[in-house]
N, C-alpha and C positions, 0 to 999 in steps of 0.2 A: 374644522381641522384644527391640530393640536399647533405646540407652536414646534413640537419637535420634529412633525411629519411638514410643516408649512414648504411651499415650494418656494425655493428662491429666483425671485427673477433673473433669464438669460441662461438658466441652469435647466438642464431636461432631467425631471424628477424621476422620468422612467430609467433612470440607468444610472449605473456608478462604474467609475473607472477602476480594475483591476489589473494587475501587474501579470503579465504572462513571461516568463522564462523558458525558452528551447535550446537544450542542451544535444551535441551532435557526438557522435562516438569518432573516433580515430578509423579511418580505411586503411587496407590492407598496407600501405604503403606510410602508414602512422602519418598521413595528414588529416588536419580534421578542421570542419568549419568553425567559424567561430561563433561563440552564443549569439540568439537573436531574443532582445527585451522587447517587448510592446505592450502597450497599455491599451487596453480595450475595453469597448462599454458593454457592459450585461447589465441585463434587467435586474432593476431592484426592488423592493417589495411593492412600491408602488407599480411598477413597470411588470412585474408576477399578475397582481390583482388586473391591469390592465389586459394582458395576454389571457386570464381565465375568463374576463368578460368579453372580450372577441369573440374565442373560440377559434375553430379554423384550425388550419396547418399549424400555428404558433404554439395552441394549444395542445395537438397531437403531439408536437416534438417533446414539451413537457412531460407527457405520459410515458415516451420512449425512452426520455432520459431517467424517470422515475423506475420504471422497467429494467433499463440496463445496471443503474446502482445498485437495484436489490438482486439481482441475478449475478454480478460481480460478486458481492457477500456471500451470499449463500451458494455461489459456485464453490468458493475459496472453503467453505463448510462441507460440501460435499466431496471434495477433491479429499479431503483427511479422514474421511468416514464411510468407509468401504461398504458398510451395511446400513446405508441410510435408506429409507422409503417414506411414503407417504405418513406411514402411521408411527414412526417414531421420529421422525423430523420434528425439530424445537420450533414449534411455529412463533410461541410467544417473545422468542429471543431474535425474529427476523423481520417484525413487524415494520413500517417505517420509520415510528420512533425510536425504536431498540436499534436500528440500524444506523440511525444517526446520533446515538449516543456511544457506537464503537469507538474505538480509535480511530482513526483516518486511515493509518495502513491496513486495518481489519478490513475495511472497504474497498481496498485495491484488487483490480483483478489478478489471478496468479499469474506469476511469472511466464512471460513467454517461453516457449522451449528454445527457440535461438538465444537468447537473452541469458537465458540461465545457462546454457551449454557451455558459451562462451566463458563466464563466470565459474565454471565448474574446470573447464580447461587449466586457466588463470591459476586458480587455488589449488589443482592438483598437481602444476608445474612449480608450483612454488614452496607446498607444506609440508610435503616429504622430508627435505632437508632441515629447512626451520626447525620440525619438530621431533625429528628422529622415528616419527611414525610409518606405518606400511602404507601401501598405496588403498590397500582394502580398509584400513582405519581411516582413513581421509575419506574414502570414498563413502563411509558410514555417515561420516560429517557432512556431508554434502547431501545425503538424503535427509538427514535432519531438518538441513538448511533450507531444502526444497519445502518443506512439509511446514515450515516457518516454524520450528520448534513443537508443534502441538504432539508429537508423539513422547516428548519428554518432557512435557510443561511442568510436572511437576517434582520433577529431578533437580534439586537445585544445585546438588554437586556436578553433575552433568552440564548443566547449562551454565554454572560457571567456568567450568573446562573449555566449552564452547567459546565462550564470551573473552577469554583470554587470547584462544587461538583466533578467532577472529581478529579481535585489535591486531594480533601479532603477523596478520594477512595484511591489513589494513597499513601497517606502517612499511611495509617490504613491496608491497604491489605498485607496477606502473601504470596500472588500469583501473584505479579506484574511482576516477571520474568516469569512466565508460560505465562502473556497475554502481555507481553511487544512489539508485533508486534501488535495488537489490539490500545496498549495504544497510541504507537508511529503513528499511523495512525490518530487516534482520535486528539492530540494534536496538530500535523502537520495540520489538515484541521481545528480545531478550530482558530490558529493562522492564517490561510489565510485568514478566513473568517473576521476577526475580525480587522483585517490589512486593510482590503478596504473599502474605503469609495465611490467609484465610483459603480454602479451597473454595467455598461458595463464591466470594469475591472474584478470586479466577476465573471461574466457570461463567460468571457474569459479567468478565471481559472478555470472553471467547468471541 
């Protein structure tokens, strides 16, 4: 056993302590449950080896987690590409290693219908007055947000306009904390697309 992996006496080498933070949305009366922060023991590298060695339900859960991770990443692609099928699906971009090298936000499950509707309602209520744009134009922007900019990913002038509009929304909304996950994904996707000057590099990051 190397010095780096040596087991320290009194410490469980099978787990690492990770921080978990849970945030809650306001209810209809504007009441909000306080955030909950926990330190939880999760399997370490040694712990994962132990799970594989033992097999059983622990290993089944590892495989289930791998399946769920791959399904979420692939589901985002399928949702953005109406003509996808077994023959034209880019299998090489959705191996385990390829998914592991994607930006974290690309591996997340698509927005829930409930969460995105709440975000859309708030965005629609605020943005027409702030931008002097029609509700139709605001609705089109929301369609682009729902697809995480995939339908305009190479159109930098449009991306920059949407970036400015999103920043304006963040500045004026009172519900930014409620939609922090959606806003985080949108912000990072914009940064990725705007930073890429090479089409091949852009495609590699999808």
